[in-house]
Every structure is written in structure tokens, then in C-alpha cells.
C-alpha positions as CSV (number, residue, x, y, z in Angstrom):
1,M,59.7,-44.1,18.2
2,N,59.2,-47.3,16.0
3,L,58.7,-50.8,17.2
4,Y,62.4,-51.8,16.6
5,T,63.6,-49.0,18.8
6,M,61.2,-49.9,21.5
7,Y,62.4,-53.5,21.3
8,Q,65.9,-52.4,22.0
9,V,64.7,-50.4,25.0
10,N,62.2,-52.9,26.5
11,K,61.6,-56.4,25.1
12,V,58.7,-56.9,27.6
13,T,56.9,-53.8,26.3
14,L,57.4,-55.0,22.7
15,I,55.8,-58.3,23.5
16,S,52.9,-56.6,25.1
17,L,52.5,-54.3,22.1
18,V,52.7,-57.2,19.7
19,A,50.0,-59.0,21.6
20,A,47.8,-55.9,21.6
21,F,48.4,-55.4,17.9
22,S,47.4,-58.9,17.2
23,L,44.2,-58.5,19.1
24,C,43.5,-55.3,17.2
25,T,44.2,-57.0,13.9
26,I,41.7,-59.8,14.8
27,M,39.1,-57.2,15.7
28,S,39.8,-55.2,12.6
29,A,39.5,-58.3,10.4
30,T,36.3,-59.2,12.1
31,A,35.0,-55.6,11.4
32,S,36.1,-55.8,7.8
33,V,34.1,-58.9,7.2
34,N,30.9,-56.9,7.8
35,S,32.1,-53.7,6.3
36,I,31.3,-52.1,2.9
37,K,34.0,-51.2,0.5
38,S,33.3,-48.8,-2.3
39,H,34.7,-46.3,-4.8
40,A,32.1,-43.8,-3.6
41,L,30.0,-42.8,-0.6
42,A,26.5,-41.2,-0.7
43,I,24.9,-39.7,2.4
44,H,21.6,-41.3,1.4
45,G,20.8,-43.8,-1.4
46,E,23.3,-45.0,-4.0
47,P,26.0,-43.1,-5.9
48,R,25.0,-42.0,-9.3
49,Y,28.3,-43.0,-11.0
50,P,29.6,-46.6,-11.1
51,A,33.1,-47.6,-10.1
52,N,34.4,-47.5,-13.7
53,F,32.9,-44.2,-14.7
54,K,35.0,-42.0,-17.1
55,R,34.0,-38.5,-16.1
56,F,31.2,-36.5,-14.5
57,D,28.3,-35.7,-16.8
58,Y,28.9,-31.9,-16.4
59,T,32.3,-32.2,-18.0
60,S,33.2,-32.9,-21.7
61,D,35.5,-35.3,-23.4
62,K,36.2,-32.6,-26.0
63,S,38.0,-30.3,-23.5
64,E,41.6,-29.3,-24.2
65,K,44.4,-28.0,-22.0
66,G,45.9,-24.6,-22.5
67,G,45.3,-20.9,-22.4
68,I,44.6,-18.5,-19.7
69,L,41.5,-17.7,-17.6
70,R,41.4,-14.2,-16.1
71,L,39.1,-13.6,-13.1
72,S,38.4,-10.8,-10.7
73,G,38.6,-10.7,-7.0
74,R,36.9,-8.3,-4.6
75,G,38.8,-6.0,-2.2
76,A,42.2,-7.4,-1.4
77,F,43.9,-10.4,0.2
78,D,46.6,-10.7,2.8
79,S,46.8,-14.4,3.4
80,L,47.5,-17.7,1.5
81,N,45.9,-19.8,4.2
82,E,42.2,-20.3,3.9
83,Y,42.0,-22.8,6.8
84,I,42.4,-20.4,9.7
85,A,40.3,-17.6,11.2
86,K,42.8,-14.9,10.5
87,G,43.5,-12.7,7.5
88,N,41.7,-12.3,4.3
89,P,42.6,-15.3,2.1
90,A,43.1,-15.1,-1.7
91,D,40.5,-16.6,-3.9
92,N,40.6,-20.2,-5.3
93,L,43.3,-21.5,-2.9
94,A,41.4,-24.8,-2.9
95,L,43.1,-25.4,-6.3
96,L,46.3,-26.1,-4.4
97,Y,45.0,-29.1,-2.4
98,D,43.5,-32.5,-2.8
99,T,41.0,-34.0,-0.4
100,L,40.5,-37.6,0.4
101,M,37.3,-37.7,-1.6
102,V,35.6,-35.2,-4.0
103,T,31.9,-34.2,-4.1
104,S,30.0,-34.4,-7.3
105,A,28.0,-31.3,-8.3
106,D,25.0,-33.1,-9.7
107,E,24.0,-35.1,-6.6
108,P,22.8,-33.9,-3.2
109,F,25.9,-35.2,-1.3
110,T,28.0,-38.0,-2.8
111,Q,31.7,-38.4,-2.8
112,Y,34.1,-40.2,-5.1
113,G,37.7,-41.2,-4.5
114,L,40.5,-38.7,-5.0
115,L,43.4,-39.2,-2.7
116,A,41.5,-42.3,-1.4
117,E,40.9,-44.8,-4.1
118,Q,38.5,-46.7,-1.8
119,V,36.4,-46.1,1.3
120,E,35.4,-48.7,3.8
121,Y,32.8,-48.4,6.5
122,P,30.2,-50.5,8.5
123,A,26.5,-50.3,8.0
124,D,26.1,-48.0,11.1
125,R,29.0,-45.7,9.8
126,N,30.6,-45.8,13.3
127,W,34.0,-45.6,11.6
128,V,35.5,-45.1,8.2
129,I,38.7,-46.3,6.6
130,F,40.2,-44.5,3.6
131,H,42.5,-46.5,1.4
132,L,45.0,-44.0,-0.1
133,R,46.3,-44.3,-3.6
134,T,50.0,-45.4,-3.8
135,D,50.8,-43.0,-6.6
136,A,49.7,-39.7,-4.9
137,Y,52.3,-37.1,-4.2
138,F,52.7,-33.4,-3.3
139,S,53.9,-31.0,-6.0
140,D,57.5,-31.3,-4.7
141,G,57.4,-35.1,-5.4
142,H,57.0,-36.1,-1.7
143,A,54.7,-39.1,-1.5
144,I,51.4,-38.7,0.4
145,D,50.7,-41.2,3.1
146,T,48.5,-41.6,6.2
147,E,50.9,-39.6,8.4
148,D,50.0,-36.6,6.3
149,V,46.3,-37.3,6.8
150,V,46.6,-37.7,10.6
151,F,48.7,-34.6,10.8
152,S,46.2,-32.6,8.7
153,Y,43.3,-33.6,10.9
154,K,45.0,-32.7,14.1
155,L,46.4,-29.4,12.7
156,L,43.0,-28.2,11.5
157,L,41.3,-29.3,14.8
158,E,43.9,-27.6,17.0
159,K,44.9,-24.5,14.9
160,G,42.4,-24.2,12.1
161,S,39.1,-22.2,11.9
162,P,36.6,-22.9,14.6
163,I,34.4,-24.6,12.0
164,Y,36.6,-27.6,12.2
165,Q,35.9,-28.1,15.9
166,F,32.2,-28.4,15.0
167,Y,32.8,-30.7,12.0
168,Y,35.1,-33.0,14.0
169,Q,33.6,-32.9,17.4
170,D,32.2,-36.4,17.2
171,V,35.5,-37.9,16.0
172,I,37.0,-39.8,18.9
173,S,40.2,-41.1,17.3
174,V,42.2,-41.2,14.1
175,E,44.9,-43.8,13.4
176,A,47.2,-44.7,10.6
177,L,46.6,-48.4,10.2
178,D,49.5,-48.5,7.8
179,A,51.0,-46.3,5.1
180,Q,47.9,-46.4,2.9
181,R,45.0,-46.9,5.4
182,V,43.7,-44.4,7.8
183,K,40.8,-44.9,10.2
184,F,38.5,-42.4,11.8
185,S,36.3,-43.6,14.6
186,F,33.2,-41.7,15.8
187,R,31.4,-41.0,19.1
188,Q,28.1,-42.3,17.9
189,S,26.6,-44.6,15.3
190,N,24.3,-43.7,12.5
191,N,25.6,-40.2,11.8
192,R,25.6,-40.8,8.1
193,E,27.3,-37.5,7.3
194,L,30.5,-37.9,9.4
195,P,32.3,-40.2,7.0
196,L,31.7,-37.7,4.2
197,I,32.9,-34.8,6.4
198,M,36.1,-36.7,6.8
199,G,36.2,-37.3,3.1
200,E,36.4,-33.5,2.6
201,L,39.6,-33.3,4.7
202,P,42.2,-31.4,2.8
203,V,45.5,-33.3,3.1
204,L,48.4,-30.9,4.0
205,P,52.0,-31.9,3.8
206,K,53.5,-32.7,7.2
207,H,57.0,-32.1,6.0
208,F,56.1,-28.6,4.9
209,W,54.0,-27.4,7.9
210,E,55.8,-29.1,10.8
211,G,57.5,-26.4,12.8
212,K,55.7,-23.5,11.1
213,E,53.1,-21.2,12.7
214,F,50.0,-22.5,10.9
215,D,47.6,-20.2,12.7
216,K,49.4,-17.0,11.7
217,S,48.3,-15.2,8.5
218,S,51.1,-15.4,5.9
219,L,51.8,-14.8,2.3
220,E,54.4,-17.6,2.1
221,I,53.5,-19.8,-0.9
222,P,52.2,-23.1,0.5
223,L,52.8,-26.6,-0.8
224,G,50.0,-28.7,-1.9
225,S,49.1,-31.7,-4.1
226,G,46.3,-30.2,-6.3
227,P,46.0,-29.5,-9.9
228,Y,47.5,-26.0,-9.6
229,T,50.4,-24.3,-7.9
230,I,50.9,-20.6,-7.2
231,K,53.1,-19.0,-9.9
232,E,53.3,-15.5,-8.4
233,I,51.5,-13.0,-6.2
234,D,51.3,-9.3,-6.0
235,A,50.1,-8.9,-2.4
236,G,46.5,-7.8,-2.3
237,R,46.3,-7.1,-6.1
238,N,46.9,-10.3,-8.0
239,I,47.4,-14.0,-7.6
240,T,48.3,-16.2,-10.5
241,Y,47.9,-20.0,-10.5
242,E,49.8,-22.3,-12.9
243,R,48.4,-25.7,-13.9
244,N,50.7,-28.5,-12.6
245,A,51.6,-30.4,-15.7
246,N,52.9,-33.2,-13.4
247,Y,49.8,-33.3,-11.3
248,W,49.5,-36.9,-10.0
249,G,45.7,-37.0,-10.3
250,R,45.3,-35.6,-13.8
251,H,44.1,-38.9,-15.3
252,L,41.5,-39.8,-12.6
253,S,37.9,-40.0,-13.6
254,V,36.9,-37.3,-11.0
255,N,39.3,-34.9,-12.8
256,N,38.7,-35.8,-16.4
257,G,37.6,-32.7,-18.3
258,L,38.4,-30.4,-15.4
259,Y,41.3,-27.9,-14.7
260,N,42.0,-27.1,-18.3
261,F,43.6,-23.7,-18.1
262,D,47.3,-23.4,-18.0
263,I,47.0,-20.1,-16.1
264,I,44.3,-18.7,-13.8
265,S,45.0,-15.1,-13.0
266,I,42.9,-13.1,-10.5
267,D,43.1,-9.3,-10.4
268,Y,41.5,-7.6,-7.3
269,Y,39.3,-4.6,-7.5
270,R,38.1,-2.6,-4.5
271,D,35.0,-1.3,-6.2
272,N,32.3,-3.1,-8.2
273,N,31.9,-0.3,-10.6
274,I,35.6,-0.3,-11.4
275,A,35.5,-4.1,-11.8
276,I,32.7,-4.0,-14.3
277,E,34.4,-1.3,-16.4
278,A,37.5,-3.5,-16.4
279,L,35.5,-6.5,-17.6
280,K,34.0,-4.4,-20.5
281,A,37.6,-3.2,-21.3
282,N,38.5,-6.9,-21.7
283,E,40.9,-6.8,-18.7
284,Y,39.5,-10.0,-17.4
285,D,37.3,-12.8,-18.9
286,F,34.5,-13.9,-16.6
287,R,32.3,-12.4,-14.0
288,W,29.5,-13.9,-11.9
289,E,27.1,-10.9,-11.6
290,N,25.2,-10.8,-8.4
291,S,23.7,-7.3,-8.8
292,S,20.4,-7.1,-10.6
293,K,21.0,-3.4,-11.3
294,F,24.3,-4.1,-13.0
295,W,22.8,-7.0,-14.8
296,A,20.0,-4.9,-16.2
297,T,21.9,-1.7,-16.9
298,A,25.7,-2.1,-17.0
299,Y,26.1,-4.3,-20.1
300,D,24.3,-2.3,-22.7
301,V,27.5,-2.0,-24.7
302,P,28.5,-2.7,-28.3
303,A,30.5,-5.8,-27.3
304,V,27.4,-7.5,-25.9
305,E,25.3,-6.5,-28.9
306,A,27.9,-8.0,-31.2
307,G,28.0,-11.2,-29.3
308,Q,31.6,-10.8,-28.2
309,L,30.7,-10.3,-24.5
310,I,28.1,-12.8,-23.5
311,Q,25.4,-12.4,-20.9
312,K,23.9,-15.7,-19.8
313,E,21.5,-17.0,-17.2
314,V,22.2,-20.6,-16.1
315,K,19.3,-22.3,-14.2
316,N,20.0,-24.6,-11.3
317,S,18.2,-26.5,-8.6
318,A,20.6,-25.6,-5.8
319,N,19.6,-24.9,-2.2
320,K,20.0,-21.1,-2.1
321,G,20.0,-20.9,1.7
322,M,19.1,-17.4,2.8
323,Q,20.4,-13.9,2.3
324,A,19.1,-11.7,5.1
325,F,19.5,-8.8,7.4
326,V,20.8,-10.7,10.5
327,Y,20.2,-9.6,14.1
328,N,23.0,-9.9,16.6
329,L,21.3,-11.2,19.7
330,R,24.3,-10.5,21.8
331,K,23.0,-6.9,21.7
332,P,20.4,-6.6,24.5
333,I,17.7,-4.8,22.4
334,F,17.5,-7.7,19.9
335,Q,16.8,-10.3,22.5
336,D,13.1,-9.3,22.3
337,I,11.4,-11.4,19.6
338,A,8.6,-8.8,19.4
339,L,11.0,-6.1,18.3
340,R,12.7,-8.4,15.8
341,K,9.3,-9.3,14.3
342,A,8.2,-5.7,14.2
343,I,11.4,-4.5,12.4
344,S,10.9,-7.2,9.7
345,Y,7.6,-5.4,8.7
346,A,9.6,-2.3,7.8
347,F,11.4,-4.0,4.9
348,D,9.4,-3.6,1.7
349,F,10.6,-6.3,-0.6
350,E,8.0,-5.8,-3.3
351,W,8.9,-2.2,-3.8
352,S,12.6,-3.0,-3.7
353,N,12.2,-5.8,-6.3
354,E,10.3,-3.5,-8.7
355,M,12.2,-0.3,-8.3
356,L,15.7,-1.5,-7.5
357,F,16.0,-5.1,-8.8
358,Y,14.1,-5.0,-12.1
359,N,11.8,-7.8,-10.7
360,V,14.5,-10.5,-11.2
361,Y,14.4,-11.8,-7.7
362,N,12.2,-14.1,-5.6
363,R,11.6,-13.4,-1.9
364,A,13.7,-15.7,0.3
365,Y,11.2,-17.5,2.4
366,S,13.3,-20.1,4.2
367,F,16.8,-20.7,5.4
368,Y,16.8,-23.4,2.7
369,S,15.2,-21.4,-0.2
370,N,14.7,-23.0,-3.6
371,S,14.8,-26.5,-2.0
372,E,12.5,-29.3,-0.9
373,L,14.1,-28.8,2.5
374,A,12.2,-25.5,3.1
375,A,9.3,-25.4,5.5
376,T,5.9,-24.4,4.1
377,G,2.4,-24.2,5.5
378,L,1.7,-25.8,8.8
379,P,4.0,-28.6,10.2
380,S,3.3,-32.1,9.1
381,Q,2.7,-34.9,11.6
382,D,6.2,-36.1,11.2
383,E,7.5,-32.6,11.8
384,L,5.3,-32.2,14.9
385,A,6.8,-35.4,16.3
386,L,10.2,-33.7,16.3
387,L,8.9,-30.3,17.4
388,T,6.5,-31.2,20.2
389,P,9.2,-32.2,22.8
390,F,10.4,-28.6,22.6
391,K,7.0,-27.0,22.7
392,E,7.8,-24.9,25.8
393,Q,11.0,-23.6,24.3
394,L,9.6,-22.5,20.9
395,P,7.2,-19.7,19.9
396,A,3.6,-21.0,19.9
397,A,3.2,-19.9,16.3
398,V,5.5,-22.7,15.2
399,F,2.7,-25.1,15.9
400,T,-0.3,-23.0,14.9
401,E,0.6,-20.7,12.1
402,P,2.5,-20.9,8.8
403,Y,5.5,-18.5,8.6
404,L,4.3,-15.7,6.4
405,L,6.4,-12.7,5.2
406,P,4.7,-9.3,5.1
407,K,3.8,-8.1,1.6
408,S,3.1,-4.7,0.2
409,D,1.5,-3.5,-3.0
410,G,4.9,-2.3,-4.3
411,S,3.9,1.3,-4.4
412,G,6.4,2.4,-1.8
413,H,3.7,3.3,0.7
414,N,4.2,0.6,3.2
415,R,1.7,1.9,5.7
416,P,-0.4,-1.3,6.4
417,N,2.8,-3.2,7.3
418,L,4.1,-0.3,9.5
419,R,0.7,-0.2,11.3
420,S,1.1,-4.0,11.9
421,A,4.6,-3.3,13.3
422,K,3.4,-0.6,15.6
423,A,0.7,-2.8,16.9
424,I,3.3,-5.5,17.7
425,L,5.4,-2.9,19.5
426,D,2.5,-1.4,21.4
427,K,1.5,-4.8,22.7
428,A,5.1,-5.5,23.8
429,G,5.3,-2.3,25.9
430,Y,7.2,0.0,23.5
431,A,6.4,3.7,23.3
432,V,7.4,6.6,21.1
433,K,8.5,9.8,22.9
434,G,9.5,12.7,20.8
435,N,9.8,10.6,17.6
436,Q,12.1,8.1,19.4
437,L,11.0,4.6,20.2
438,Y,11.8,3.3,23.8
439,N,11.3,-0.2,25.2
440,A,9.6,-0.8,28.6
441,D,12.9,-0.2,30.4
442,G,13.3,3.2,28.9
443,I,16.1,2.2,26.5
444,K,16.3,3.9,23.1
445,I,15.9,1.5,20.1
446,N,18.6,2.6,17.7
447,F,21.2,0.4,16.0
448,E,23.8,0.2,13.2
449,I,23.9,-1.8,10.0
450,L,27.4,-2.9,9.0
451,L,28.1,-2.9,5.2
452,V,31.0,-3.7,3.0
453,S,29.5,-2.7,-0.3
454,S,28.6,0.9,-1.0
455,G,26.1,-0.3,-3.6
456,F,24.0,-1.8,-0.8
457,K,23.2,1.6,0.6
458,R,20.4,2.1,-2.0
459,I,18.7,-1.0,-0.6
460,V,19.2,-0.1,3.0
461,N,18.2,3.5,2.9
462,P,14.4,2.9,2.2
463,F,14.5,0.3,5.0
464,I,16.0,2.9,7.3
465,Q,13.4,5.5,6.3
466,S,10.6,3.1,7.2
467,L,12.1,2.3,10.6
468,K,12.4,6.0,11.3
469,K,8.6,6.2,11.0
470,L,8.5,3.7,13.9
471,G,10.9,5.9,16.0
472,I,13.9,3.6,15.3
473,Y,17.0,5.4,14.1
474,V,19.6,3.4,12.2
475,N,23.1,4.3,11.2
476,V,25.0,2.7,8.3
477,R,28.6,1.9,8.8
478,L,30.6,1.2,5.6
479,V,34.0,-0.4,6.1
480,D,36.6,-2.0,3.8
481,S,36.7,-5.8,3.4
482,S,39.4,-6.4,6.0
483,Q,37.6,-4.5,8.7
484,Y,34.3,-6.2,7.7
485,I,35.8,-9.7,8.0
486,N,37.4,-8.9,11.4
487,R,34.3,-7.3,12.8
488,K,32.1,-10.2,11.6
489,R,34.5,-12.7,13.1
490,S,34.4,-11.0,16.5
491,F,30.6,-10.3,16.3
492,D,31.2,-6.6,16.5
493,F,28.0,-5.5,14.8
494,D,24.3,-4.8,15.5
495,M,22.9,-5.9,12.2
496,I,24.7,-7.3,9.2
497,V,23.8,-8.5,5.7
498,H,24.8,-12.1,5.3
499,V,24.2,-15.1,3.1
500,F,23.7,-18.4,4.9
501,V,25.1,-20.8,2.3
502,Q,23.5,-24.2,2.6
503,S,24.3,-27.6,1.1
504,E,21.9,-30.0,-0.5
505,A,22.3,-32.3,2.5
506,P,22.5,-30.2,5.7
507,G,24.3,-31.8,8.7
508,A,27.0,-30.9,11.2
509,E,27.5,-27.4,9.8
510,Q,24.1,-26.5,11.2
511,Q,25.7,-26.6,14.7
512,N,28.1,-24.0,13.5
513,F,25.3,-21.8,12.1
514,W,22.8,-22.1,15.0
515,G,24.2,-24.2,17.8
516,S,24.6,-22.9,21.4
517,Q,28.2,-24.0,21.5
518,S,29.2,-21.8,18.6
519,A,27.5,-18.6,19.9
520,K,30.5,-17.6,22.0
521,M,33.2,-18.9,19.7
522,E,34.7,-16.1,17.6
523,G,34.9,-16.9,13.9
524,S,32.0,-19.3,14.0
525,G,29.0,-19.1,11.7
526,N,26.6,-18.4,14.5
527,L,26.4,-14.7,13.7
528,V,22.9,-14.4,15.3
529,G,24.2,-15.6,18.7
530,I,21.5,-18.3,19.1
531,Q,21.6,-20.2,22.4
532,N,18.4,-22.1,22.3
533,P,18.2,-25.8,23.5
534,A,15.2,-26.4,21.2
535,I,17.3,-25.4,18.2
536,D,20.2,-27.6,19.5
537,G,17.8,-30.6,19.7
538,L,16.4,-30.0,16.3
539,I,19.9,-29.8,14.8
540,E,20.6,-33.2,16.3
541,H,17.6,-34.6,14.3
542,V,19.1,-33.2,11.1
543,V,22.5,-34.7,11.9
544,D,21.0,-38.1,12.8
545,A,18.7,-38.5,9.8
546,N,19.1,-41.9,8.2
547,S,17.4,-41.3,4.9
548,R,16.6,-38.5,2.6
549,E,13.0,-38.5,3.7
550,Q,14.0,-38.2,7.4
551,L,16.5,-35.4,6.5
552,I,13.7,-33.4,4.7
553,V,11.4,-33.7,7.7
554,A,14.1,-32.8,10.2
555,T,15.4,-29.8,8.2
556,R,11.8,-28.5,7.7
557,A,11.3,-28.7,11.4
558,L,14.5,-26.8,12.1
559,D,13.7,-24.2,9.5
560,R,10.3,-23.6,11.0
561,A,11.8,-23.0,14.4
562,L,14.4,-20.6,13.0
563,L,11.9,-18.6,11.0
564,H,9.3,-18.2,13.8
565,N,12.1,-16.9,16.1
566,Y,12.7,-14.0,13.7
567,Y,16.5,-14.3,13.9
568,A,16.8,-12.7,10.5
569,I,14.9,-10.7,7.9
570,P,14.8,-12.7,4.7
571,Q,15.8,-10.8,1.5
572,W,15.9,-12.5,-1.9
573,Y,17.4,-15.1,-4.1
574,S,17.6,-16.1,-7.7
575,S,17.2,-19.6,-9.2
576,S,19.8,-18.8,-11.9
577,S,23.4,-18.0,-12.0
578,R,24.0,-14.8,-14.0
579,I,27.3,-14.8,-15.8
580,V,29.1,-12.5,-18.2
581,Y,32.2,-13.6,-20.2
582,W,34.2,-12.9,-23.3
583,D,33.5,-15.3,-26.1
584,K,36.9,-17.1,-26.1
585,F,35.9,-20.4,-24.4
586,Y,34.0,-23.6,-24.9
587,F,32.1,-25.4,-22.2
588,P,30.2,-28.7,-21.7
589,E,26.6,-28.9,-22.8
590,T,25.4,-29.9,-19.3
591,S,25.8,-27.7,-16.2
592,P,25.9,-29.1,-12.7
593,I,22.5,-28.6,-11.2
594,Y,23.7,-28.1,-7.6
595,D,26.5,-25.6,-8.5
596,K,24.7,-22.6,-6.9
597,Y,27.2,-19.9,-7.8
598,Y,28.8,-21.4,-10.9
599,T,32.1,-21.7,-9.0
600,R,32.7,-25.3,-10.0
601,A,31.4,-25.2,-13.5
602,I,34.0,-22.7,-14.6
603,H,36.7,-25.3,-14.1
604,S,35.1,-27.5,-16.8
605,W,35.6,-24.7,-19.4
606,W,38.4,-24.6,-21.9
607,Y,40.2,-22.0,-23.9
608,S,39.8,-21.6,-27.7
609,P,42.8,-20.0,-29.4
610,E,40.6,-19.5,-32.6
611,K,37.9,-17.6,-30.7
612,A,40.5,-15.6,-28.8
613,A,42.2,-14.6,-32.1
614,K,38.9,-13.6,-33.6
615,L,38.2,-11.3,-30.7
616,E,41.6,-9.8,-31.0
617,A,41.0,-9.1,-34.7
618,Q,37.7,-7.3,-34.1
């Protein structure tokens, strides 16, 4: 109901509203006097790029539009909605949508205007106002305004994936000040990340989604405002994106040199071996290779020797998080920290790296590996200041011992570490009877590892054999991608292999990973099931950090507490992205240093008809 209608109904009410609106206007004007207006927003420090910048440094002014990029997907897909906790969404759906701001890939966490040409906020960041561009529109020509922003926020909060409840839990209000200005107000001051979290909001079309069942998995082609639209789908097998030639934001500095391909086509393969053979047969163009075995052995083919199929390592400085065997503490046997610690001694990384991985990996040593955020040695005085209030709720080793991973000589004879594991178990009251380990309550210590990749069995099997020597019997359950996703979302597993993907500036998402509130919320990132008030308190320090220096200290303290609780068994990481591609493209000279999986850099590439023709002729 608009103001004119309300006037017809009740003049007195209108007068009251006008008075209230006038007061709000005065207050807003007062706030605006002390606010900061900018083209960009950095979580700490100053933005790298000025207001008049032409393009990001990891793009090229030589890029050209045209051609096709053929990619591969894994498994299958049954949904075109990546914002809900149901279904298995297709890859690269983010290409359909614009966000309020866009994050650069060569800064820890800085955003520049996309749908919003300007951002406004006070020094304490207690609120943020996004000033929308007047020329932004959805691909059907419908103008984007603040009603779409408010609608998107409420829709994701109410019907989206549980992660949005964590991201937005400190937002107390959202209001459309007018058609181009939308304001988010926050529960507390000095949360430097919250304005950036809101800047990541994907803006969905109200006129498209209103009246539809957003929270139901669907293959209906959605409407967006981004650089691509969906051209066609073959359910579960292929999705094809088409560059929107009329994309409203094609000339913006944040998009210059990006989104160059006319067509991006993704074929899905249920097996990695088949996918690699398809690549070598030139059935698709580009692959990010995450298997050291395949990297070392699968590409010894004439096309690579001739320089037609390129293998390349791209170094980066990105926070690699942690890939790990993850315990599910919802299972009673894993609530004992002594058992979790003992089991970790049975994983022989050194042998695995030499015999299975061709020595290409580094041992993951932190939940923030390859980063200055990782805890090392003993806690600093600044870390102790954060940890000490939780001393009674944390393992004593947090304060007295560096976190050290067991090491072997790589021979495959892991006896010293297994003896250490047995000593831990003996001290905790475990006993072996008839080759079976029992806890003090007489419960057998057996469990299941849930896998989605058959190739991972060769890694898990030696681990299982070592555990068997301790009297622990482990079963491996291999399921397809759909079952895997559903079981992970519902926490229906004993142990799982998972990658905790971390940003360069950790914040509210840590509540989703480790916070007590998320432990019982299906679809959350708290796979471990952590409910620890000390962890909750340390997360708050991460969220409240007011400088990069404070963030480093707070994250190291949190990391230290997570590690010493043995919530997971760290596996490995690489400081490089390993890519394989057919030589029919050009790309910028500079790669973004924080693009950990080379997922963003690929959109700066462009097609070369000359190179493609040369390949065809050979």
C-alpha cells in the first residue's frame, strides 16, 4: 500500500507517517554527514584500486570476445538453484547473477561496485547503504531496484541454505530508502565484515520468483542479470551458457577483460578416468587436475609432448584451508578426544606422499594452511590474551605444547606412531580383546568412512590397515554424488573426507564451520558437530577483529583450539593450481594470487580462432 492510498484511507495516519518520515530523514542526513562514501570497501586497510581504475590487474586489455569454452563437471546435476540446501546444482550458476559488489582476487577481501555504484557506511560500520546503478537490469529488460534487493535478502534468509542464517544473523533490518538506495542495519558495531557480506548478496528478480517455490529443487531455467544466460540443458549431462550480448554491466571496470567466451558448455562425467580420457580425446578444453597420480601419469601422451595439450602449474598465495578426515562427533565413540588423537597417528602421510602422490604435496598443518593465519609454535602473548579466559574449556596442550603432526620415515612401517597411539588408548582405558578394540564401557570401536570417489580408496586402504593393527575395524562406503551430498547435509556419516575452504579474511562463516548453533542445523558446514563455548568465543574474536593484525591473532588462536581438539586428521595441500588445457586460448600475463582453485582466472581467458584452427589441422 503506497502513501497516496493510505491518505485516502486515513489522513491522520498519513500525517503521522509524514512526520515520522521527516524525522528519519533528518536522522539519516545527520548520519550521512559522518559517513564514508566510496566506490570500494576493504575489510582492513585501503582498496588497491582507485575509483577510476580501468580493470583488475589479472585481466588483459588484449582480450577478445568470441568462441567456446568446453568444461567438465563431475557426477550429475538435478537443480538450477544453488542457493538452497536441496538438490545437486549445476556448475557455474553464479554466471547468471550479479551481486551488489564484486570481490577482487588479488586482495585479501576488498569489494568494488557492481550493481551498487557506491557504498556508504559510518566509521563503526553499524550500517551500510548501497547506491544502485540506474542502468542495471535483468536479462528480460526489467530494471533492478531496491525492492529486488530487499526481496532477495528475505528470500535467502527464509528459504535459502542454512548458511545465510549465519551470514545474516546480525542484520536487524533492511529497508529500501528509495528506488536506488537500500540500507542494512546491524546488531552490533565494529563488525567490519558485515557490510562486505551484504555486498556479496546475489540480487534475484522479485517479479520472477514471487509466487514460486524457491526452496524446491527445480530445472526451470532461472532469470538473472549476469553476464551469461542458460542456453540449454540436458538434465544431469550438460549445461550450456550463452554470453549475454546485451549484458548491462559489460563495460564496467570490474568486468573489463572478463567473460569473453560466447559459449561455456559443461559436460558431466561420472568417473574421473573417463573424464581424463575425454580431455585427451579433445572432447573438452580445460581441466583443473586435483589428483597427483593423474598429474604424474595420465598425461604422458603425444599431444602433451607436441605442446598441443598443456600441463601447467600456477603458483598462488591463497589460504588453502584444510583437507582432512573429519570426525562426526554426533557419533558417541568420537566424543573422546583421546580416541580421536590416537586414530590420527595411524595415518602415514609421508608414505602416502612418496608412494601415492609422487611427493607433490605438503602436509596440511592448519585449518588455514599456506597462510599467515595459521597457528605455529606456542601461542603468542596476544593469542594467550584471547585463549586464557577459556582455559577450563580447552585442552591444556593449547597453552603448553605446539601442535605437531606425527611423522614417519616413509618406509610404510609406521610402528613408532602406532605404539604412540596404543599408549594414548591404554591411558584412556581402551583395551584389545580378541583383536578388537573396546572402550572402557565395553563398546567396540569400529566405524565407516564415506567416500564419493573410487580413486580415494587407494589412500584410505593403508589407513584402514594401520587402524586394524590397533583393533579398530573400518568399513568404506562408496556412494554416488547425489547420495553423498544428501548424507553429508544430514550428517549421516561416521567419518568423511572434506575440504574446509577458507577465505583470506575469515569472519562470520567460521560460525557455520565450528559454531554451536550450526551443529544441529542440517546443511550447515559444521560437519564435525562442534558444540564448544570456547570455540564460540574465539570465533567472536575473529568476527570482531578491527585490523588485519587483530584478525591474524584471533584466527591463530581459533586455529590452535581447533587443532588441539583433534576434530579432524589433516591430509595435504598444494601451493599451486595444476591445470591441463588444449592450446587454443590466450590469457593475461598475471594470475590472481588468491584464486586458490583457478576458478576465477579462467574467465579472463579468451579464445583464439588461429590457435584452434592450427590444432584442427594437426
